[in-house]
C-alpha positions as CSV (number, residue, x, y, z in Angstrom):
1,X,-37.6,-97.2,-9.7
2,X,-38.2,-93.5,-9.8
3,X,-37.7,-91.1,-7.1
4,X,-40.3,-88.3,-6.9
5,X,-38.6,-85.1,-5.9
6,X,-39.7,-81.4,-6.2
7,X,-39.6,-79.9,-9.7
8,X,-36.4,-78.0,-10.4
9,X,-34.4,-79.4,-7.4
10,X,-30.8,-78.8,-8.4
11,X,-30.0,-82.5,-7.8
12,X,-32.2,-83.5,-10.8
13,X,-29.8,-82.8,-13.6
14,X,-26.8,-84.4,-11.9
15,X,-28.8,-87.6,-11.1
16,X,-30.1,-87.8,-14.7
17,X,-26.5,-87.7,-15.9
18,X,-25.9,-90.7,-13.6
19,X,-28.9,-92.5,-15.2
20,X,-30.9,-92.3,-12.0
21,X,-34.6,-92.2,-12.8
22,X,-36.1,-89.1,-11.1
23,X,-39.7,-88.2,-11.7
24,X,-41.3,-84.8,-11.4
25,X,-44.4,-84.2,-9.2
26,X,-46.6,-83.8,-12.2
27,X,-45.6,-87.1,-13.8
28,X,-45.7,-89.1,-10.5
29,X,-49.2,-87.8,-9.8
30,X,-50.5,-89.5,-12.9
31,X,-49.4,-92.9,-11.7
32,X,-51.8,-95.2,-9.8
33,X,-49.5,-96.3,-7.0
34,X,-48.8,-95.0,-3.5
35,X,-45.1,-94.0,-3.2
36,X,-43.1,-94.6,-0.1
37,X,-43.1,-91.2,1.6
38,X,-39.7,-90.1,3.1
39,X,-39.0,-86.9,4.9
40,X,-35.4,-85.6,5.2
41,X,-34.4,-83.2,7.9
42,X,-31.2,-82.0,6.3
43,X,-29.0,-80.4,8.9
44,X,-25.9,-80.5,6.7
45,X,-24.2,-77.2,5.8
46,X,-23.8,-78.2,2.2
47,X,-27.5,-78.9,1.5
48,X,-27.5,-79.4,-2.2
49,X,-24.7,-82.0,-2.0
50,X,-26.5,-83.8,0.8
51,X,-29.8,-83.7,-1.1
52,X,-28.1,-85.3,-4.1
53,X,-26.5,-88.0,-2.0
54,X,-29.7,-89.0,-0.3
55,X,-31.8,-89.0,-3.5
56,X,-29.1,-91.1,-5.1
57,X,-29.3,-93.7,-2.2
58,X,-33.1,-93.8,-2.1
59,X,-33.3,-94.3,-5.9
60,X,-31.7,-97.7,-5.6
61,X,-34.8,-99.7,-4.7
62,X,-37.9,-101.2,-6.4
63,X,-40.4,-98.7,-5.0
64,X,-41.4,-95.3,-6.0
65,X,-40.1,-92.9,-3.3
66,X,-41.6,-89.5,-2.6
67,X,-39.0,-87.3,-1.0
68,X,-39.8,-84.1,1.0
69,X,-37.2,-81.9,2.7
70,X,-37.7,-80.3,6.1
71,X,-36.0,-77.2,7.4
72,X,-35.7,-75.9,11.0
73,X,-37.6,-72.7,11.6
74,X,-35.3,-71.8,14.5
75,X,-32.1,-71.9,12.6
76,X,-30.8,-69.9,9.6
77,X,-28.6,-71.9,7.2
78,X,-25.5,-70.0,6.2
79,X,-24.4,-72.0,3.1
80,X,-27.6,-72.0,1.1
81,X,-29.9,-69.3,-0.2
82,X,-33.2,-68.6,1.5
83,X,-34.8,-68.9,-2.0
84,X,-33.6,-72.5,-2.2
85,X,-35.0,-73.3,1.3
86,X,-38.3,-71.6,0.5
87,X,-38.6,-73.5,-2.8
88,X,-37.7,-77.0,-1.8
89,X,-38.0,-77.2,2.0
90,X,-41.0,-77.1,4.3
91,X,-41.2,-75.9,7.8
92,X,-42.4,-78.2,10.6
93,X,-45.7,-76.4,10.8
94,X,-46.4,-77.4,7.2
95,X,-45.9,-81.1,7.8
96,X,-46.7,-81.8,11.4
97,X,-50.2,-83.3,10.5
98,X,-48.7,-85.6,7.9
99,X,-47.6,-89.2,8.2
100,X,-44.5,-90.7,6.6
101,X,-43.0,-94.1,5.9
102,X,-39.5,-92.9,6.8
103,X,-37.7,-89.9,8.2
104,X,-33.9,-89.3,7.8
105,X,-32.3,-86.8,10.1
106,X,-28.7,-86.0,9.1
107,X,-25.8,-85.0,11.1
108,X,-24.7,-81.5,11.8
109,X,-21.3,-79.8,12.6
110,X,-22.3,-79.2,16.2
111,X,-20.7,-82.3,17.8
112,X,-18.5,-80.2,20.2
113,X,-21.4,-78.4,21.7
114,X,-23.5,-79.8,24.6
115,X,-26.9,-80.8,23.2
116,X,-28.8,-78.1,25.1
117,X,-26.3,-75.5,23.7
118,X,-27.4,-76.2,20.1
119,X,-29.6,-73.2,19.1
120,X,-32.3,-75.5,17.6
121,X,-32.3,-78.1,20.4
122,X,-35.9,-77.5,21.4
123,X,-37.1,-77.7,17.8
124,X,-35.3,-80.8,17.0
125,X,-36.5,-82.6,20.1
126,X,-40.0,-81.6,19.2
127,X,-39.4,-83.3,15.8
128,X,-37.9,-86.4,17.5
129,X,-41.1,-86.7,19.6
130,X,-43.4,-86.0,16.7
131,X,-41.7,-88.7,14.6
132,X,-42.6,-91.4,17.1
133,X,-46.3,-91.0,16.2
134,X,-46.1,-89.8,12.6
135,X,-43.3,-91.9,11.0
136,X,-43.0,-95.6,10.6
137,X,-39.2,-95.7,10.7
138,X,-36.6,-93.0,11.5
139,X,-32.9,-93.1,10.6
140,X,-30.7,-90.8,12.7
141,X,-27.3,-90.2,11.1
142,X,-24.1,-89.1,12.8
143,X,-24.8,-86.2,15.3
144,X,-28.5,-86.8,15.0
145,X,-28.0,-90.4,16.4
146,X,-26.1,-89.0,19.3
147,X,-28.8,-86.4,19.9
148,X,-31.6,-89.0,19.7
149,X,-29.8,-91.3,22.1
150,X,-29.4,-88.4,24.6
151,X,-33.0,-87.2,24.2
152,X,-34.8,-90.5,24.5
153,X,-32.4,-92.5,26.8
154,X,-30.1,-90.0,28.5
155,X,-27.0,-91.4,26.8
156,X,-24.3,-88.8,27.0
157,X,-21.6,-88.4,24.3
158,X,-17.9,-88.6,25.0
159,X,-15.8,-85.9,23.4
C-alpha cells in the first residue's frame, strides 16, 4: 500500500526506483480512507538516509500510512540544511495538539553522554510525556530506548 509523505521529499525518487508506492499529499487527500498517522522524531545525523529507511519499512504493510517528521527546536542539526528541515519537518509546537497512531523516535550519537548532559534532554522528555496521551504506540530505537527507560523508570545505562 502507499505511503503518504510530503511532496518533494528527497526519498521519493529513490523509493520509486525500488518500486515502493509513495503517494503525494494531493493524491492521498482524494482517497476516502483514513491513513495510519505516524510521526517520526528523527535524531539521526544523516537525516535523508534515515527518512528513506523508515519510509521503506513503513511501506511494507496493507495500510495507507501518513508520515510526518518532527524536529527538535532546541537542537541545530549539523548534517542537513535548514531549508530541508523547514520544508519537511515540523516543530513540536506545530504538532502538540495532534494525535497519532504511532511515533518512532530514532537513536542519536550521544550514547556516551549522561542523559541530562544531552542539550535537548528537556525537550525530548517533554515529547516522551506528550506521547503517552497523544500517541497510540511509540517505538523507541537505540539511544531513544535507553533515554525512555531512564526517563520513565529510572533505568541507568552501562557504558
